[in-house]
N, C-alpha and C positions, 0 to 999 in steps of 0.2 A: 442524560435526559435528552429526549429528544423531543426537537421541536417543527412541528412543518411548515412554520414559514419566517421571513425574515422580520416583520413587526414582532412574532413570538418570541425571538430569539435576543431582542432588541430590550424586552419589557421582562426577560427574564435576567440578564444582565445588569439590570439597572436596579432589581432585584438584591443582586448579590455582592455578599463580602467577598471581595479578594484581596489577600496578604499581598504588600510587595514582594513574597520569595515563591510568590504562587502564580499561576500561566492557564489560560482556558487553551486545553486540547480539542479542536473542530474538525468534524468529518462533516462533509457536504456534500450532497447527494451531486449527480450529475446534469440534474433536471434543473438545481439551481446556479448554473455555471453564472450566469449573468450577475446575480447577486453578490458574489464572491468582492469585487471591487468598494461597494458600498457595505458589506459586514464589515470588512477590513477599514475601512475611512469610518465608521463607526468606534468599532473597538479602538484605533487610533487618538478616537478622540476624547475616549474617555480615559486615555494615559492606561490601558490593558493591554498587558503582557499577553499573545495569543501566537500557535502556529497551527499548520493542520494541513489536510488534504482534500482533493475533491475523488470522489467514488462512482464508479457505474453504479452501486446498490447502497445502501444503508439496511443494516440486517436490525430490526427492532421487534423484539418478543418473535414470534412465528412469519412476521413480513416482512417481502424483502421491498425497499421502496425506492426508488429514483431521486424525489425529492424531500427538502428538509435537513434537519441539521444534528447529529448530537454533539450535545456539549459536556465535557467532563474538566473540574478542576484539579490540577497537580501541584506539586512542588517538588519542582526539577533538583534533582543533585548537578544536574550538568544538562545542556541543550546546545545545540548548534545544528545549521545547515551543514552539511557533506556533499561535497563536491569528488568526483572520481579522483583517488590516492591524494585527497587533501583533505587531513582530517585532524585540526589540533586539540591535542587531549593531553593533560599533565597534571591530571589529577590523581591523587589517589584512592584507590576503594578501598574500604574498610572490611578486611577478610573477616571478620565477624558480622560482615551487616549483610543481606539478603537485597538484592538491585536487580529491577526490573529496565530494560533497556526498549523503549517505545520507540519505534521505527516507522515511519512513514515514506514511502521510495515512490519514484514516479517507474510504475511497474511498466509502464510502454519503452523505457527507456533502451534502446541499445548495449547502454552501456551499464545496465542494472547490474548483474555480476561483479562489475568493477566498483560499482558504489556498495552494495554486501560486503566481499572482500575488505575494503578501506576499514568499514565498524572492525568485522572480525579481526582484522588484525590489529588494533589498536585493545580492543576487549576482550577479545576469546571467550574461552568458558568462565570471565567474572561474572557476569550477570546471564540472566536468563532474556529471551528476546520475544515481544508481542509485535506484531504488525505485517505489513506484506504492501503489495504494490498498490498505489492509487490509481488514477486515468480515467479514460470515459470508455463509454460501454459501445460507442461506435469505434472504439480501437485508433481513433485520433488520436496521433500524439501531439497534445499542447501543454503547458505550463501547467502542472496540477498540486503543488507542493506550496505553503503560503506562510510568511510568519508576518510582524508588524512592517517589517523593511520590504516586502514586497510579496512576488509570485512566481513562480521558478521553473523548469523545466530542466530533466539530465542531471537530478539532486536528489538529495535524501533529507530529511529532519529526522534527529535523532534526539530521546532526551529519557534519562535514567534517572526513575525513581527510586526510591527507598521503599519495596514492600516484600511483602513477605507472603503475598499471594502465588497460589499456584495456578499455572496454565494450565487450563484441560481442554482448549479449542481445538477443533480440526477445520479443516478447508470444507469437506462438504462433497467433493467431488466422488466419484466412481470408475475405476477402472471398465473401460471399453475394451478394451485390446491391451496385448503387450505381455511384457516390456520390449523393446528391439532398441537394437545399438545405434546410436548417432556414428556412422563412418565417414561422413564430412560434413564440417560446417563451416563456419564462418560469425562470431561472436555469436548473435543470437538466432539467426538466421541459418536452417535448417538445410542443406543439400541431400545427403545420403543418410536413408537409415537400411542397416542389412545389405547395405549396399545396392539399392533402389532406389529411385529418383521418392524424394521424401513426398512431395506431392503426390503423384500417381500410387503411394502408396496410402499414405492420408485419404485420399478421395475413394480407394480401392474398399479401405477397411470399413469409412463412412456406409457405403453402398449397402457391403455385406450385413451391417452389424445393424442399421437403421432403416436404409433403402433411400437415403437420402442420395440424389446424382447429386456431384458437384462440381464447377469449371473455377478456372483462375479468378475470373471475373466475379464471381460471388462467393469467394474464398472467406473474407473476412466477416460476413455475413454469417458463416455455420464454425467459424473458428472459434469465434467468444463462449459457443455453446459445447464446443468439443476441446479446449485446449489440449495439449501436452503437457504432463506430468515429469519428474525425474525422481526415479526409485529412491528410499531411504531405506533399504535394507527390505527384509521378505516382503512384507503384506504394509509398508506405509511409503508415502509418496509426497 
């Protein structure tokens, strides 16, 4: 359910029946960042369990919106905040059941890979994964994952639900150029591509393909429109 304002969310929640074993999963457009604490206070005052993330855009039908809230009710088998290399999980998942792991991760964290690896090391292919990186359109790294207890940075929220749904979502990006080999990197910082300076290679490709001339000072202005992807097979990334 998409709700355009915080007041709409409050009215919606007031009329919603929520069981003791259910939680609200909430995606917030980063244009409503300043209202998140008010939303959390409201939900806590109602003793409603919730979790979610702040995203640069919300996809609502064929629209891409920077403001508003998407609210869904879920019935978790397991849910928890996950930190890099720290995840308590001792639940046995029934091999005859189908599970989806809903993942809301700090997409701008330098420890993003550690967060994803921490979850996968525990769950492997026992579940299907749905979710991605939360964060802000201006690429400022700030707390963007929340639950009843607070709002977090460098963390991931994991919610496992029992579901037979098939996942057919794609990211929507098109390949501009590549692939290239990463020949030097430090965590999520690329230094070299195919043995060449990564920034110079990136700016050269962008100018050749789009006509844009970029400099180090305005890199982040364009980087969010032309991100890097990692190849996964011949035609997917």
